Structure formats: structure tokens, C-alpha cells
C-alpha positions in Angstrom: -10.4 0.6 -17.2 -8.5 2.3 -20.6 -5.7 4.5 -19.3 -4.9 6.9 -22.5 -1.5 8.7 -20.4 -1.1 8.4 -17.2 1.2 11.0 -15.1 2.8 12.5 -11.4 1.6 15.4 -9.7 1.8 16.8 -6.2 -1.6 17.2 -5.0 -1.7 20.3 -3.0 -5.1 19.2 -1.0 -2.8 16.4 0.8 0.4 17.8 0.4 2.0 14.7 -1.1 2.3 12.8 -4.8 -0.4 11.8 -7.0 -1.2 9.5 -9.9 -2.9 11.5 -12.5 -4.7 9.3 -15.2 -6.6 10.2 -18.2 -9.6 7.9 -19.7 -11.9 7.8 -21.5 -15.7 9.3 -20.0 -16.8 5.6 -21.2 -14.9 3.3 -19.0 -16.0 5.8 -15.7 -18.4 3.5 -14.3 -17.2 0.0 -15.7 -16.8 -2.6 -12.8 -13.6 -4.3 -12.4 -13.1 -7.0 -14.1 -10.6 -9.8 -13.9 -6.7 -8.5 -12.9 -3.8 -9.5 -14.6 -1.5 -11.8 -12.3 1.9 -10.4 -14.5 0.3 -6.8 -13.5 0.1 -7.7 -10.0 3.3 -8.8 -9.5 4.8 -6.1 -11.3 3.2 -4.0 -9.0 4.2 -6.2 -6.1 7.9 -6.3 -7.4 8.1 -2.2 -8.0 11.0 -1.4 -6.4 11.5 1.9 -7.7 8.9 5.2 -8.4 9.5 4.2 -12.3 8.2 0.9 -11.9 5.6 1.9 -9.6 4.0 4.1 -12.1 4.1 1.6 -14.5 2.6 -1.1 -12.3 -0.7 1.3 -12.1 -0.8 2.3 -15.7 -1.0 -1.5 -16.1 -3.5 -2.2 -13.4 -6.1 0.4 -14.3 -8.0 2.3 -12.1 -7.9 2.2 -8.2 -11.9 3.5 -8.1 -14.5 3.2 -10.3 -18.2 4.6 -10.1 -19.6 8.5 -10.7 -22.9 7.8 -8.6 -23.2 10.2 -5.4 -21.9 7.3 -3.4 -19.5 6.1 -5.9 -16.1 6.1 -5.6 -14.7 8.3 -8.1 -15.9 11.4 -5.4 -13.3 13.9 -5.5 -10.7 12.3 -7.8 -12.5 12.2 -11.0 -12.1 15.8 -12.9 -12.7 17.1 -16.4 -9.6 17.9 -18.5 -11.1 21.7 -18.0 -10.5 21.5 -14.4 -7.0 21.1 -14.2 -5.6 22.2 -17.6 -6.7 25.1 -20.2 -6.8 29.0 -19.5 -10.1 29.6 -17.7 -10.1 29.2 -14.0 -9.5 25.6 -12.5 -11.2 23.6 -10.1 -7.9 21.7 -8.9 -3.6 23.6 -9.1 -1.7 20.7 -9.1 0.9 21.3 -8.8 4.9 20.0 -10.0 6.3 16.8 -9.0 9.7 17.3 -6.6 11.8 14.0 -6.9 13.1 14.4 -3.8 9.8 15.0 -1.3 8.3 12.1 -4.5 11.1 9.5 -3.4 10.8 10.1 0.6 7.1 9.5 -0.1 8.3 6.5 -1.8 8.5 3.3 0.3 9.0 0.3 -1.0 10.5 -2.5 1.3 7.8 -3.4 4.1 11.0 -5.5 4.8 13.0 -3.5 6.5 15.9 -3.8 9.0 15.3 -3.5 12.6 17.7 -0.7 13.9 17.8 -0.4 17.7 16.5 -1.5 20.9 12.7 -0.3 19.8 10.0 -2.8 18.4 9.5 0.6 16.3 13.2 0.9 14.9 13.8 0.0 11.1 16.0 0.9 8.6 14.9 0.9 4.9 17.5 -1.8 3.3 16.4 -1.7 -0.4 17.4 0.8 -3.2 17.4 4.1 -2.2 16.9 4.9 -6.6 17.4 8.6 -7.0 18.1 7.9 -10.3 14.4 6.2 -11.1 12.7 8.9 -9.3 14.7 11.6 -11.8 14.0 10.3 -14.4 10.3 9.0 -13.3 9.9 13.2 -12.6 10.6 14.1 -15.9 8.8 11.4 -18.1 6.0 11.8 -16.0 5.0 15.2 -14.9 1.8 16.7 -15.4 3.1 19.7 -16.7 4.4 18.5 -19.7 1.1 16.5 -20.0 -0.8 16.9 -23.8 -3.7 19.7 -22.6 -7.5 18.1 -22.8 -9.3 20.6 -21.4 -10.7 21.1 -25.0 -12.2 17.3 -24.5 -14.3 17.4 -21.2 -17.3 15.6 -23.1 -14.9 12.7 -24.1 -11.9 12.0 -21.4 -11.7 12.8 -17.7 -8.4 13.1 -15.2 -8.5 10.8 -12.7 -6.3 11.4 -8.7 -5.1 8.4 -7.2 -2.8 8.8 -4.1 0.7 7.5 -4.4 0.7 7.2 -1.1 -2.4 4.9 -1.2 -0.7 2.5 -3.9 2.4 2.1 -2.2 0.1 0.7 0.8 -2.1 -2.1 -1.5 1.5 -3.0 -3.0 3.0 -3.0 0.9 0.1 -5.0 2.3 -0.2 -7.0 -0.3 3.1 -7.9 -0.1 3.1 -8.7 3.6 0.1 -10.9 3.5 1.7 -13.4 0.8 5.0 -13.0 2.1 3.2 -15.2 5.2 1.1 -16.8 2.6 4.4 -17.7 1.0 6.1 -19.4 4.0 3.2 -21.0 5.5 3.8 -23.2 1.7 6.9 -23.8 2.3 6.9 -24.8 5.7 4.0 -25.0 7.6 4.6 -25.6 10.6 6.7 -22.8 11.6 5.5 -21.1 14.5 7.7 -18.2 14.2 5.9 -16.8 11.0 5.3 -13.2 11.6 9.2 -12.8 12.7 9.9 -14.8 9.8 7.9 -12.1 7.6 9.4 -9.0 8.9 7.0 -8.7 11.6 9.1 -7.1 15.6 7.6 -7.1 19.0 7.0 -3.6 20.7 6.0 -2.8 23.8 4.1 0.4 25.0 6.4 3.3 26.5 3.9 6.0 27.4 0.1 5.7 28.2 -0.6 7.5 25.3 1.1 4.4 23.4 -0.8 1.9 26.0 -4.0 4.3 25.2 -3.4 3.0 21.3 -1.7 -0.1 21.3 -3.5 -1.4 24.0 -0.4 -3.9 24.6 2.5 -5.6 23.4 2.3 -6.0 19.3 4.1 -7.3 16.6 4.5 -4.6 14.1 6.1 -3.6 10.4 6.9 -0.8 8.6 4.5 0.1 6.2 5.1 3.0 4.8 6.0 6.5 4.7 4.4 8.2 7.9 2.3 11.4 5.9 2.1 12.9 9.5 6.0 14.1 8.8 5.6 15.3 5.4 7.6 18.6 4.5 4.9 21.3 6.1 3.2 22.4 9.7 2.2 19.3 11.6 -0.7 20.5 13.1 -1.8 20.9 9.0 -0.8 17.7 8.3 -2.6 16.2 10.7 -5.8 18.0 10.5 -5.4 17.5 6.6 -5.3 13.8 6.9 -8.1 13.4 9.4 -10.6 15.8 8.2 -9.8 14.7 4.2 -8.5 11.5 4.0 -11.5 9.8 2.4 -10.6 12.1 -0.8 -6.4 11.4 0.0 -6.1 8.0 0.9 -9.1 6.2 -0.2 -7.9 2.8 -0.2 -6.4 2.6 2.4 -9.6 4.5 4.0 -11.4 1.9 2.5 -10.0 -0.9 5.1 -9.8 1.4 8.2 -12.1 2.0 11.0 -11.5 4.8 13.9 -11.7 3.4 17.2 -12.1 7.1 19.5 -12.0 7.0 23.4 -15.5 5.5 25.3 -15.1 8.1 28.8 -13.2 10.9 26.1 -14.1 10.9 22.7 -11.0 11.6 21.0 -8.9 9.9 18.7 -7.1 6.9 20.2 -6.1 5.0 16.5 -7.1 3.1 13.4 -7.8 -0.3 12.8 -8.9 -3.1 9.8 -12.7 -2.5 9.7 -13.3 -6.4 10.1 -10.8 -6.5 13.7 -9.5 -3.9 16.5 -6.9 -6.2 17.0 -5.1 -5.3 13.4 -4.2 -1.2 14.0 -2.3 1.1 11.4 0.3 3.1 13.3 2.1 7.0 12.7 4.2 8.2 15.2 2.1 10.6 16.5 0.1 8.3 17.5 2.3 5.4 18.1 4.1 7.3 20.4 4.3 11.0 21.4 7.5 12.7 20.1 9.5 14.8 22.2 11.2 17.9 21.2 8.5 18.6 18.5 9.9 21.3 17.9 13.0 19.5 16.7 14.1 19.7 12.4 12.1 16.2 11.2 15.6 14.5 10.8 16.5 15.5 14.0 13.6 13.1 15.1 13.5 9.7 16.5 13.3 6.7 13.7 10.0 6.5 14.6 9.0 9.2 13.5 9.7 8.3 9.6 7.6 5.2 9.5 4.0 3.9 9.3 3.2 0.6 10.7 1.0 -1.7 11.4 0.7 -3.5 14.5 -0.7 -6.8 15.8 -1.9 -6.9 19.1 -0.6 -10.4 21.0 -3.3 -11.5 22.6 -2.4 -13.9 26.0 -1.5 -17.6 24.9 -1.8 -16.9 21.4 0.7 -18.0 19.3 2.4 -16.3 16.4 0.5 -18.7 14.0 -2.9 -18.0 15.3 -1.6 -14.8 15.5 -0.6 -14.7 11.4 -3.9 -17.1 10.8 -6.7 -13.5 12.3 -4.4 -11.3 10.0 -5.6 -13.8 6.9 -9.2 -13.7 8.1 -9.6 -9.9 8.6 -8.3 -9.2 5.2 -10.1 -11.4 4.0 -13.5 -10.1 5.6 -12.3 -6.7 4.6 -11.1 -7.3 1.0 -13.2 -10.0 0.2 -17.4 -9.1 -0.3 -20.1 -11.4 -2.0 -23.5 -10.1 -2.9 -25.4 -13.1 -3.1 -27.4 -13.0 -6.7 -29.9 -16.1 -8.1 -28.3 -17.9 -10.4 -31.5 -19.5 -12.7 -29.7 -23.2 -12.5 -32.3 -25.7 -11.0 -31.0 -26.9 -7.1 -28.6 -23.5 -7.6 -30.6 -20.7 -6.9 -28.4 -18.4 -4.9 -24.4 -18.1 -5.6 -22.2 -15.5 -4.4 -21.4 -12.9 -6.8 -18.1 -10.9 -5.7 -18.3 -7.4 -6.8 -15.5 -5.3 -5.5 -15.8 -1.3 -5.0 -11.7 -0.7 -5.7 -8.8 -2.9 -7.0 -7.4 -3.8 -3.6 -10.5 -5.8 -3.7 -9.9 -6.6 -7.1 -6.4 -7.6 -6.7 -7.7 -9.8 -3.2 -9.7 -11.9 -5.4 -7.2 -12.9 -7.6 -4.8 -13.4 -4.1 -6.8 -15.8 -3.0 -8.1 -17.3 -5.4 -5.0 -18.2 -8.5 -5.5 -21.3 -10.5 -2.3 -22.7 -12.1 0.0 -20.1 -9.6 1.7 -20.2 -6.2 2.8 -18.4 -4.0 6.6 -17.8 -4.8 9.0 -16.2 -1.9 12.2 -15.1 -3.8 14.9 -16.5 -2.0 17.2 -13.6 -2.6 14.7 -10.6 -2.4 12.3 -12.1 -0.4 9.5 -10.8 -1.8 6.3 -13.0 -2.4 3.9 -13.1 -5.2 2.2 -15.6 -8.2 4.0 -17.6 -10.5 3.1 -20.0 -13.1 2.8 -23.7 -12.4 4.5 -24.1 -16.3 7.6 -25.3 -15.5 7.9 -26.4 -11.8 8.8 -24.4 -9.0 10.7 -21.3 -9.3 13.6 -20.0 -6.2 13.8 -16.5 -8.1 11.6 -14.0 -8.5 13.6 -12.9 -11.1 16.6 -13.4 -13.6 18.7 -10.3 -11.8 17.2 -11.9 -8.8 18.6 -15.2 -9.5 21.8 -13.3 -11.1 21.9 -11.7 -7.7 21.6 -14.6 -5.4 24.5 -16.4 -7.4 26.9 -14.2 -7.4 26.5 -14.0 -3.6 26.9 -17.2 -2.6 29.4 -18.0 -5.3 31.9 -15.1 -3.3 30.7 -16.4 -0.1 32.0 -20.2 -1.3 34.7 -18.9 -2.5 36.1 -16.8 0.3 37.8 -19.2 3.5 36.7 -16.0 5.7 32.6 -16.2 5.1 30.0 -18.7 6.5 
């Protein structure tokens, strides 16, 4: 989908930031085409808000379709509904650099901290300057007024939380694939990919987790954004399809068989793959405490893999990969018109995450490259032989670190 311009704004429906994309009307119902591998890599390599916005511009809209059951319901607006002097349907707010930086968790390979398997600290760069530049350059308040062109354009609202979710989920899954490619016999594959074992400590945790899990942080915990915690909880449960569409396209809700109360979100195709925010993962002690005084667990949102009795990490990793494939690869049978080949699968992605997965699962002429420096995995071309780094900057950083290590007798 062609993007005319792209901006950032605070969406009052979620209290979090969104990409605001201007597109021509004729593009809205155009099906997803093949994803450009370089554009996908730009998303996987994004480590700050600036780079994320540039990647979203390259990749195009995350959902399409204006029909009643289409992906743009609640996310597509005429320019006059967001701009101009008339009555606005949705009043977008100015972006806030501090809050935006908090929302954007670009480091799925965070370092474990503390005794609990849920305690991680972000290991990547803070990128405050890049966030400020992005707010200044892409503030929706500075966008050209298109309220006169309702017949020609639409604004699409895409939660940044969803973009970060797509980036980190693909990063984690690709890293597992890249590590298996390098060492097919690796048995502790999930530990090598950044997962940590967490045990339930309370009755609530046991209900949600069902036992020990291998967990990895995948984003900022939206329940702990600024604002009333109860309102934050209710908002995301009631309006999740609008303010978190990519996540909700793959996540199902599990409720207690006895009380019918909400327990957790899980991958629709596999209940052993669960998504945990701190509200579900652990009952916060001292709920009236200021957010900066709460446990580290409160800050992150996790994916957890339930450990099945007798299953190795390799078997659990295979379960995860197969479950995501079933969730994202949705072929439909189509008549080919060719003798002896009457029907064939015709995959039709319903959103950008599914379109990117098509490239991930079938990438001729490319291979999974796990960078020796930053440990991110991308799709690399085969020309020029196999590479060890995702970028020149990572090559330079790795060479500098190892040159310094080699020159010092006190370092190993």
C-alpha cells in the first residue's frame, strides 16, 4: 500500500502512541503483495523510534480492507475526521517523547536480572535523542491539512505497540531458526535464544501459567502506561481489536472453566504459548505504590512457553515454530486450471504480520543470519558468501571489542 506521508500521535483510545499513515483511497482494498526482504530487515534491525517509523513507511499498512469484516474497521478515517475546523471523530494528541520511549521495547534479548525468571533489564541502547528527533519530525500536529481531500485520501491509525510486537515476535522466532541453522544439534536452543525459566509463585500465577514456563520479554506492559491502572486494564480488554489489532489476530482468550473469569491470552493455535503482562503473570504487591517503586516484572510483557513433561527445549521450540506457522500461514484452496493440478494453495494474508511470515517461511536466495555482535537474526542474501554481521556498524563494534580484548592481558 502506497504511503503518502507518515506521522506519530497519541491515540486517546489507548493512551499510547500510534503511527498515522496517509494513503490514497484506491489503495485501501488492494491485497497484500510480496514483502520486500530489505524492508523486513529494516524492521528487524530497528533499535529506536526513528528507525521504526522509517521501516513502517517501507513496509506499508499493517491491515487492509474496508468491508464490514475488513481489517481497517475502527482504524481508517477521512482526513476531516482528524483535521480541519469541523467536528472531529477522533482527537489525536501530541506525541510525548518520554512516554513514547517507554512504550518502545526494541530488545527481545534483554539480560536476566534477579532470581525470578521474569526479571530482565533492557540491554539495548536508550535512544533518547532518536526519540526526540522522531517526535519533532513526525508529529501529526505538523502534518499538512488534508481535510479538503476526503474523496482522495484516508488516514490509517496503527498502534506502535503492535509494530513492536510484530518486530519482536519475528525477531525471536527467526533467532531460534538461525541458531538451529548454525547448530542443528543444539538442545538448549531456547536458553540460547534468550528464554529464561520461571516458576509460578502464587495461586494466581499457577492458574495463569499452568506450571513452569520458559519466558522472554516481548514488549512494554501496556497496563502500566501512565493513567489509572483499572482504566488501563478495562480499556485493553474492551477495545483490543481496535487498539491492538495484530496482537489480537493471533491471540485468544482463556477463561476459567469454573468461574468463567479471564485467565490469560494464548496463541490461538496453541494454548501452551501464552502472553503474560504483569497483571496476569503476578499479582502486584502494594498496588498503590508509584510505578517506579514496583517490581521489575511490572514493566515488561512476556511470551511464555509451558514446559511439557519430558519435552526437551528442542521439542518445545519446534512446538512454538509449528504453532506460529499454523497461526500465520493460512492457505486457501484455489482452482489452478491445469490438468493433473486442479487445486493449489493460494495464500491470502489478512494482515502485514501474515504477509511477512510468508517471506520468513519461504525465502529463496536468502538465509537466516544471526549477527555475532547484536545477536539479531535477519534475512541475508547469498551473494558474496555467508556473512557474520547484520551491518557494517556491528562488524566495526565487534572488531573493536575483540581487538581491545586481545590487546589486554586482563581480559578474556
